[in-house]
C-alpha positions, 0 to 999 in steps of 0.5 A: 924211441923213434927218430924224427925224419924230416921230409922236404917236398912232402906234397910232391912225387919224391917226398910224397913217395918217401912218406907213403913208403914209410907209412906202409913199411912195418919196420921203418914206420916204427923206426922213424916219425915223419915230419913233412915239410912244405911251403904251404901247410894249407894246400889241399895236399898238405891238409890230406897229409895232416891226417897221417903225419906231422906237417910243418911249414918250411921254405928254403928262402926263409931260413928261420922257418927251416930252423923251426922245421928242422929242430929235433930232427935226426935224419933229413930227406932234402930235395930242391926244385929247379929255378929257371930264372937267369940265376937259376943255378945259384938259387937252387944251389943255395937252397940246398946249401941252406937246408944242409947248413940248418940241418947241421946247425940243428943237430941232425945226424944224417942227410939224404939228398936228392941229387942229379949227375954233373952234366958239365963235368961228365960231358967235359964242358960240352954241355953247360946249360943243364943247370938243374942237374949241375946245381944239385951235383954241386950241392951234393959235393958241398954236403959230402964235405960237411961233418954229417953223415950223408947218402944220395938218391939220384933219380932217372927221368920220371915216368910221370912226365909222359903225362904231366909234360904234355909238350913232350908227349906224342902228338897226333899226325895228319894220318891219325898216328901219334908221333913222339919227337926228339932230336936224338936217336931212337936208340938213345937210352933213358933211365925211367922211375915211377917217382911217386911209387918207387922213390921210397924203395930206394930211399927206404934202403938207406933209412933201413941201413944208413951206415951201410949206405953212407956216402953211397948214391942210388942211381934210381931207375927200374931200367934203361929204355930206348926212345923207341921202347918208350914209344912202343910202351905208350902205344900199347898202354894207350891202344893207339899207334905211337911211333918215335921220330928223330927230328932236327935240333932246330925243329925240336927247339921250335916245337917248344914255346918256352923261354930260351934258357928252358929250351936250352935245358931240354935241348942240351939235356937230351943230347948229353943223355944220348952221347954220355948216358944219363948217369954217365958211361956206366949208367946201366951198371949204376942202375943195376946196383940200385935195383939190386939194393932197393927195398922192393922191386921197382915198377916197370914202365908197363906196370906204371901205365897199368896203374896210371892209364894214359890218355892221348888226346 
């Protein structure tokens, strides 16, 4: 009899990627029955999912809904979305804690949690405002302390962001070239992952051999790319001249029209990444291990753009 796998974020990049991977894997699709959990079961994406898997309503801010959604589950793929308010750290941490507590209460046997590196800890307290990373990292430590088996998926920067976060995409200069700007060195390394296409390859490895990977973390990316490599790949994919330009921290902050707390996250996050490495000082070694143990080869940045053509406008 197959085990129920509850998937949070079912209509997003990560949860949706896990679901699509499992449905197309002959072994895992027999081993697990998917229960997709989403806040709005009437959204267009949820309606499309209903044609393939069970879809149930679950909201991290409504504990009763989670108690219903997680009843009878064996394994839970849990993820949280950042909260950017003044108490964003506490909101996101408590969301993850509630999912884990309810999963345990309802008899689940395994949690796979989508985590991120502890920026404040790795930087020795230098960078303290990257709340979405630190909240997930604290939640990971909480889950590790629970009497339930667990493993962790720690994704790099999403390739999708270069198309969805247009404020960080190349902008056209007066001479007709396109310029991608950050306040960090062109040699600064970024681990990239096709979140929709490849999350399932890493999480699928855990689902196939949960005992082997219990307590382990997949630092999930296809490779580390320098910012100038990223600009070159976008240039090739878009068929336009794209260059990388390092600008001052002040100019970078002024280029973002967001609340200060959100600007802080990007400003500190990128500097942390340049100084300490996205996953810390062993980033390359950690990524290499994850790729080696993934259930399928992750897509390169170039392959991602072949499948998802980029338009610079």
